[in-house]
C-alpha positions as CSV (number, residue, x, y, z in Angstrom):
1,M,-42.9,24.5,17.3
2,K,-39.3,23.6,17.2
3,T,-36.7,26.3,16.9
4,V,-34.4,25.6,13.9
5,K,-30.8,26.7,14.4
6,I,-29.2,28.1,11.3
7,P,-25.6,26.8,11.0
8,I,-22.8,29.4,10.7
9,V,-20.3,28.8,7.9
10,L,-17.0,30.6,8.1
11,Q,-13.9,30.7,6.0
12,A,-10.7,30.6,8.0
13,S,-7.2,29.2,8.0
14,A,-7.0,25.7,9.5
15,T,-3.9,26.8,11.4
16,E,-5.7,29.8,13.0
17,L,-9.2,28.8,13.9
18,P,-11.4,31.8,15.1
19,Y,-12.8,29.9,18.1
20,P,-11.9,29.8,21.9
21,D,-10.3,26.8,23.6
22,N,-12.5,23.8,24.4
23,Y,-15.3,25.0,22.2
24,F,-16.5,22.1,20.0
25,D,-17.9,18.7,20.9
26,A,-16.7,17.2,17.7
27,V,-14.4,18.1,14.8
28,F,-14.5,16.4,11.4
29,T,-11.8,17.1,8.9
30,D,-10.6,15.6,5.6
31,P,-7.1,17.2,5.1
32,P,-5.3,17.4,1.8
33,Y,-3.8,14.1,0.6
34,Y,-0.2,15.1,0.5
35,D,0.7,15.5,-3.2
36,N,-2.2,13.7,-4.8
37,V,-4.2,16.7,-5.9
38,P,-3.2,20.3,-6.9
39,Y,-6.3,21.6,-5.2
40,S,-5.8,25.4,-5.7
41,Y,-4.9,25.1,-9.4
42,L,-8.0,23.0,-10.0
43,S,-10.1,25.4,-8.1
44,D,-9.0,28.3,-10.4
45,F,-11.3,27.1,-13.1
46,F,-14.4,27.4,-10.9
47,Y,-13.1,30.4,-9.0
48,V,-13.1,32.8,-12.0
49,W,-16.7,31.9,-12.9
50,L,-17.9,32.1,-9.3
51,K,-16.2,35.5,-8.9
52,R,-18.1,36.8,-11.9
53,S,-21.5,35.4,-10.8
54,I,-21.5,35.9,-7.0
55,G,-18.3,37.8,-6.3
56,D,-20.3,41.0,-5.4
57,L,-22.3,39.0,-2.8
58,Y,-19.1,37.7,-1.0
59,P,-16.4,40.3,-1.8
60,E,-14.2,39.1,1.1
61,L,-13.9,35.6,-0.6
62,F,-13.0,36.9,-4.0
63,M,-10.5,39.6,-3.4
64,T,-7.7,37.9,-5.4
65,P,-7.5,37.3,-9.1
66,L,-7.1,33.6,-8.6
67,T,-7.2,31.3,-5.6
68,P,-4.5,32.0,-2.9
69,K,-1.7,29.4,-3.1
70,S,1.1,30.5,-0.8
71,K,-0.4,29.0,2.4
72,E,-2.0,25.9,0.8
73,I,-1.1,22.8,2.8
74,V,0.1,20.4,0.1
75,A,3.4,18.7,-0.5
76,Y,4.6,20.8,-3.4
77,S,6.5,24.0,-3.0
78,H,5.9,27.4,-4.5
79,Q,9.3,28.6,-3.1
80,D,12.9,27.6,-3.3
81,G,13.7,24.1,-2.2
82,G,11.4,22.1,-4.5
83,F,9.6,19.0,-3.3
84,E,11.6,18.5,-0.1
85,A,10.8,22.0,1.0
86,G,7.1,21.3,0.1
87,K,7.1,18.1,2.1
88,K,8.6,19.8,5.2
89,Y,6.1,22.6,4.8
90,F,3.2,20.1,4.5
91,E,4.2,18.3,7.7
92,E,4.7,21.5,9.7
93,M,1.4,23.1,8.6
94,L,-0.6,19.9,9.1
95,K,0.8,19.7,12.6
96,K,-0.4,23.3,13.3
97,A,-3.8,22.4,11.9
98,F,-4.1,19.4,14.2
99,Q,-2.9,21.4,17.2
100,E,-5.6,23.9,16.5
101,I,-8.2,21.1,16.4
102,A,-6.9,19.9,19.8
103,R,-7.1,23.4,21.2
104,V,-10.7,24.0,20.2
105,L,-11.9,20.5,21.0
106,K,-13.6,19.9,24.4
107,P,-11.8,17.6,26.9
108,N,-14.3,14.8,26.2
109,G,-14.8,15.7,22.5
110,I,-14.0,13.6,19.4
111,A,-12.0,14.5,16.3
112,T,-12.4,12.4,13.2
113,I,-9.7,12.7,10.6
114,V,-10.1,11.1,7.2
115,Y,-6.9,10.3,5.2
116,T,-5.8,8.2,2.3
117,H,-2.5,8.0,0.3
118,K,-0.9,5.0,-1.2
119,S,2.7,6.2,-0.6
120,T,4.6,5.6,2.6
121,S,6.0,9.1,2.5
122,G,2.5,10.5,2.5
123,W,1.7,8.5,5.6
124,E,4.9,9.4,7.4
125,T,4.1,13.1,7.2
126,L,0.5,12.5,8.5
127,I,1.7,10.3,11.4
128,N,4.4,12.7,12.5
129,S,2.0,15.7,12.4
130,L,-0.7,13.8,14.3
131,L,1.6,12.5,17.0
132,D,3.1,16.0,17.6
133,S,-0.4,17.6,17.8
134,G,-1.7,16.3,21.2
135,L,-4.5,14.3,19.6
136,V,-4.4,10.6,20.5
137,P,-5.9,8.1,17.9
138,T,-8.1,5.7,19.8
139,A,-9.6,3.9,16.8
140,S,-9.2,3.6,13.0
141,W,-11.0,1.9,10.2
142,P,-11.0,1.7,6.4
143,I,-14.3,2.8,4.8
144,D,-14.9,2.5,1.0
145,T,-15.2,6.0,-0.3
146,E,-14.0,5.8,-3.9
147,M,-15.8,4.6,-7.1
148,K,-14.0,1.5,-8.5
149,A,-14.9,2.6,-12.0
150,R,-13.5,6.1,-11.7
151,L,-11.0,7.3,-14.2
152,R,-8.3,7.7,-11.5
153,A,-8.4,3.9,-10.8
154,K,-7.7,2.9,-14.4
155,E,-4.2,1.5,-14.9
156,S,-3.2,2.6,-11.5
157,A,-2.9,1.4,-7.9
158,A,-5.4,3.9,-6.6
159,L,-6.9,3.1,-3.2
160,A,-10.6,2.2,-2.9
161,S,-11.0,3.2,0.8
162,S,-10.0,6.0,3.2
163,I,-8.9,5.6,6.8
164,Y,-11.1,7.2,9.4
165,F,-9.2,8.0,12.6
166,V,-11.1,8.8,15.8
167,C,-8.9,11.0,18.0
168,R,-9.4,12.3,21.5
169,K,-7.7,14.7,23.9
170,S,-6.3,12.0,26.3
171,E,-3.4,11.9,28.7
172,R,-0.4,10.3,27.0
173,K,2.4,8.4,28.6
174,E,5.6,10.4,28.5
175,V,7.9,7.8,27.0
176,G,7.4,4.4,25.3
177,W,10.3,2.1,24.7
178,L,10.6,0.8,21.1
179,N,10.9,-2.9,21.9
180,E,7.9,-2.8,24.2
181,A,5.9,-0.7,21.8
182,K,6.7,-3.2,19.0
183,E,5.4,-6.1,21.0
184,E,2.3,-4.2,21.9
185,I,1.8,-3.3,18.2
186,K,2.3,-6.8,17.0
187,K,-0.2,-8.3,19.4
188,Y,-2.8,-5.7,18.6
189,I,-2.3,-5.5,14.9
190,Y,-2.7,-9.2,14.4
191,Q,-6.1,-9.0,16.0
192,K,-7.0,-6.1,13.8
193,L,-5.7,-7.7,10.6
194,E,-7.7,-10.8,11.4
195,R,-10.9,-8.8,11.5
196,L,-9.9,-6.8,8.4
197,W,-9.3,-10.0,6.5
198,N,-12.6,-11.4,7.5
199,E,-14.3,-8.1,6.4
200,G,-12.9,-8.5,2.9
201,V,-10.4,-5.7,3.0
202,S,-7.6,-6.5,0.6
203,G,-4.7,-5.2,-1.5
204,A,-3.1,-1.8,-0.8
205,D,-6.1,-0.9,1.4
206,F,-5.1,-3.8,3.8
207,F,-1.6,-2.4,4.2
208,I,-2.9,1.1,4.8
209,A,-5.4,-0.2,7.4
210,G,-2.6,-1.9,9.2
211,I,-0.8,1.4,9.4
212,G,-3.9,3.0,11.0
213,S,-4.0,0.2,13.6
214,A,-0.4,0.7,14.6
215,I,-0.9,4.5,15.1
216,E,-3.5,3.7,17.7
217,I,-0.7,2.1,19.8
218,F,2.1,4.5,18.9
219,G,0.0,7.5,19.6
220,K,-0.4,6.6,23.3
221,Y,3.1,7.9,24.0
222,E,4.4,11.5,23.7
223,K,7.6,10.0,22.3
224,V,8.9,6.5,21.5
225,M,12.6,5.9,22.1
226,D,15.0,3.1,21.4
227,Y,17.5,2.0,24.1
228,E,20.2,4.2,22.6
229,G,18.1,7.3,23.4
230,N,17.0,8.0,19.8
231,I,13.4,9.2,19.2
232,V,11.6,6.9,16.8
233,R,9.6,8.6,14.1
234,A,7.0,7.4,11.6
235,D,9.5,6.0,9.1
236,K,10.7,3.3,11.6
237,L,7.2,2.6,12.6
238,L,6.0,2.0,9.1
239,E,9.0,-0.2,8.3
240,Y,8.1,-2.5,11.2
241,V,4.4,-2.5,10.4
242,R,5.0,-3.4,6.8
243,K,7.0,-6.5,7.9
244,I,4.2,-7.6,10.2
245,V,1.5,-7.1,7.5
246,T,3.6,-8.8,4.9
247,D,4.1,-11.9,7.1
248,Y,0.5,-12.1,8.0
249,T,-0.7,-11.6,4.4
250,V,1.6,-14.2,2.8
251,H,0.4,-16.8,5.3
252,Q,-3.2,-15.9,4.6
253,I,-2.9,-15.9,0.8
254,L,-1.2,-19.3,0.9
255,H,-3.6,-20.7,3.5
256,N,-0.7,-21.2,5.9
257,G,1.7,-24.1,6.0
258,I,4.2,-23.3,3.2
259,A,5.0,-19.6,3.5
260,D,8.4,-20.3,5.0
261,E,9.4,-22.4,1.9
262,L,9.2,-19.4,-0.4
263,S,12.1,-17.4,-1.7
264,S,12.2,-13.6,-1.2
265,L,11.4,-13.0,-4.9
266,T,8.4,-15.4,-4.8
267,R,7.1,-13.7,-1.7
268,F,7.4,-10.3,-3.4
269,Y,5.7,-11.5,-6.5
270,I,2.7,-12.9,-4.6
271,L,2.4,-9.7,-2.4
272,Y,2.7,-7.4,-5.5
273,R,-0.1,-9.3,-7.3
274,W,-2.3,-9.3,-4.2
275,T,-1.6,-5.6,-3.4
276,Y,-1.5,-4.0,-6.9
277,G,-2.7,-6.7,-9.3
278,D,-1.1,-6.2,-12.7
279,V,-0.8,-2.4,-12.7
280,K,2.5,-0.4,-12.3
281,V,3.3,1.5,-9.2
282,H,5.9,4.2,-8.2
283,F,9.4,2.8,-7.7
284,D,9.5,3.9,-4.1
285,E,6.3,2.0,-3.2
286,A,7.5,-1.1,-5.0
287,R,10.8,-0.8,-3.2
288,K,9.3,-0.7,0.2
289,L,7.0,-3.7,-0.5
290,A,10.1,-5.6,-1.8
291,Q,12.0,-4.6,1.3
292,S,9.4,-6.0,3.6
293,S,9.7,-9.3,1.6
294,G,13.5,-9.4,1.9
295,V,14.3,-8.2,-1.6
296,D,16.6,-5.3,-2.6
297,L,14.7,-4.0,-5.6
298,E,17.5,-1.8,-6.8
299,K,19.6,-5.0,-7.4
300,V,16.9,-7.0,-9.2
301,W,14.9,-4.5,-11.3
302,N,14.9,-5.4,-15.0
303,R,15.6,-9.0,-13.9
304,G,13.0,-11.4,-15.4
305,F,9.6,-10.4,-14.2
306,I,10.5,-7.1,-12.6
307,K,10.7,-4.1,-15.0
308,K,11.5,-0.5,-14.4
309,E,9.6,2.0,-16.5
310,K,11.0,5.5,-15.8
311,E,9.9,6.2,-12.1
312,F,7.6,3.2,-12.1
313,I,7.9,-0.6,-11.5
314,R,5.8,-3.2,-13.3
315,V,5.7,-6.8,-12.4
316,L,5.3,-8.7,-15.7
317,G,3.1,-11.7,-16.4
318,P,4.5,-14.7,-18.4
319,H,2.9,-13.3,-21.7
320,E,4.7,-10.0,-21.2
321,R,8.3,-11.3,-20.8
322,D,10.9,-11.4,-23.5
323,D,13.0,-14.0,-21.7
324,I,10.1,-16.5,-21.4
325,S,8.9,-18.4,-24.5
326,V,8.9,-21.8,-26.1
327,D,12.1,-20.8,-28.0
328,A,13.8,-19.6,-24.8
329,F,13.0,-23.0,-23.2
330,R,14.6,-24.8,-26.2
331,T,17.8,-22.8,-26.1
332,K,18.3,-23.5,-22.3
333,N,18.4,-27.2,-23.1
334,L,17.7,-27.9,-19.4
335,S,18.4,-31.6,-19.5
336,V,22.0,-31.2,-20.7
337,K,23.6,-27.8,-20.5
338,V,22.5,-26.2,-17.2
339,K,24.9,-26.4,-14.3
340,N,24.1,-25.2,-10.8
341,F,20.7,-24.3,-12.0
342,D,19.0,-22.2,-9.3
343,A,15.4,-22.2,-10.6
344,E,13.3,-19.3,-9.2
345,L,9.8,-20.6,-8.7
346,I,8.0,-17.7,-10.5
347,D,10.3,-18.1,-13.5
348,V,9.6,-21.8,-13.8
349,L,5.8,-21.1,-13.3
350,H,5.8,-18.5,-16.1
351,Q,7.7,-20.9,-18.4
352,C,5.1,-23.6,-17.6
353,L,2.3,-21.3,-18.5
354,I,3.8,-20.4,-21.9
355,L,4.4,-24.1,-22.6
356,W,0.8,-24.9,-21.6
357,E,-0.6,-22.2,-23.9
358,K,1.4,-23.8,-26.8
359,G,0.3,-27.3,-25.8
360,K,3.8,-28.5,-25.0
361,R,2.9,-30.9,-22.2
362,D,6.0,-33.1,-22.5
363,D,8.2,-30.0,-22.1
364,I,6.3,-28.9,-19.0
365,I,7.0,-32.4,-17.5
366,N,10.6,-32.2,-18.4
367,L,10.9,-28.7,-16.9
368,L,9.2,-29.5,-13.6
369,N,11.2,-32.7,-13.1
370,A,14.5,-31.0,-14.1
371,T,14.0,-28.1,-11.6
372,G,12.6,-30.3,-8.8
373,Y,9.3,-28.5,-8.6
374,G,7.3,-31.4,-10.0
375,D,7.0,-33.1,-6.6
376,R,6.7,-29.9,-4.4
377,E,3.3,-28.8,-3.3
378,V,4.5,-25.2,-2.9
379,F,4.7,-24.8,-6.7
380,F,1.0,-25.5,-7.2
381,R,-0.1,-23.7,-4.1
382,V,1.7,-20.5,-5.3
383,A,0.1,-20.9,-8.7
384,Q,-3.3,-21.1,-7.1
385,A,-2.6,-18.1,-4.8
386,V,-1.5,-15.9,-7.7
387,S,-4.6,-16.8,-9.6
388,E,-6.8,-15.8,-6.7
389,C,-5.1,-12.4,-6.5
390,L,-5.9,-11.5,-10.1
391,K,-9.0,-10.2,-11.8
392,N,-11.1,-12.5,-14.1
393,E,-10.1,-10.5,-17.2
394,S,-6.4,-10.9,-16.5
395,K,-4.5,-12.8,-19.2
396,E,-2.2,-14.3,-16.5
397,K,-5.2,-15.6,-14.5
398,K,-6.6,-17.3,-17.5
399,L,-3.3,-19.1,-18.2
400,L,-3.0,-20.1,-14.5
401,D,-6.6,-21.4,-14.3
402,G,-6.1,-23.4,-17.5
403,F,-2.8,-24.8,-16.3
404,L,-4.3,-25.8,-12.9
405,T,-7.4,-27.4,-14.4
406,G,-5.3,-30.5,-15.3
407,K,-3.1,-30.4,-12.2
408,E,-4.0,-33.9,-10.9
409,R,-3.3,-35.6,-14.2
410,L,-0.1,-33.6,-14.6
411,I,1.1,-34.7,-11.1
412,D,0.5,-38.4,-12.0
413,E,2.5,-38.0,-15.2
414,L,5.3,-36.3,-13.3
415,K,5.6,-39.2,-10.9
416,K,5.7,-41.8,-13.7
417,K,8.4,-40.0,-15.7
418,K,10.5,-38.7,-12.8
419,P,12.9,-41.7,-12.6
420,Q,13.8,-41.1,-16.3
421,Q,14.7,-37.5,-15.8
422,Q,18.2,-36.1,-14.8
423,R,17.8,-34.0,-11.7
424,L,19.6,-30.7,-11.9
425,I,19.1,-29.4,-8.3
């Protein structure tokens, strides 16, 4: 007869574990997700009823009127200093928790850390805390953990997966030089991105998975320094990783070949649609995505298809824009009045979609020949790429698919009428 061992469940602070050094073969933890969830406040609802029903059985767990909050590791502050103080507290306490995991883990043990957060600032704090803890990430992978139909995912850019980090107590190199680390990251991350792409990982999850891959390289060093002697922290790492993932993603979305022909705004539009679809995102997240595409969002928001709504950014489709309509096309009088017309591809595409919806085929031909996009493959490749990024129920996708259905016939008509048109660029 087998002896069944009854597990022991203890309540303790993650920063002061009641176990000796080198005690566990494995540690699995799912730490708080930065500022995503006010855990203690949500717990109060259940706490008061549990206290009434089983409080006498576990008096040490129900000593306070409500859940304790002063030592909660989340990125909002209960003290002076507001959010910045909360962010600093979160990073310091998370580092202590990871250091405790490293202390109680056996030399050949494994620690698995689960984390997800769509904001870069949330990842910066996790990475800095992890790198300072003595744990070395040796592998990472995105795993679907969230219901796509959950309320949180409606009208938001919520992530569908979490990143699982496998960490070990390994010897770390004392110093890594930034340029060498960058080259190592670039070489490794392209291999990982290729596999993630083939696995079907997409959107914001793809960017987050890229971050996880970079930490595997960055974590091999106790510190990474540039040649001026400055210690490089997570913010610089993430800025570099975003650029790598952005470049890779644009080439994959467009099936290679024409990515270098795109303007910065067109790159941003494609990446936004691929990453977030047609939902709004926090300004800082949109800003960082724009930055990786070569766009200064603060200079272009509320320009054309980019709209700022309080602390959020929304990228508009053609049907949502006030400056794109059949009447707007008429007032521009492209064939006569426009001088030095620098036609942004997405603006022209949106105008074409509105004209297509109204059945204005001659106007589409005039517009494409006037702007020079009529004989450029990149125009139709971008239209196809944007369509593939959007969900079937998207109004913009329906317009794109309808417009592209008659593409070959349209190209033939453009070629026939081109000599009669006055070129503007």
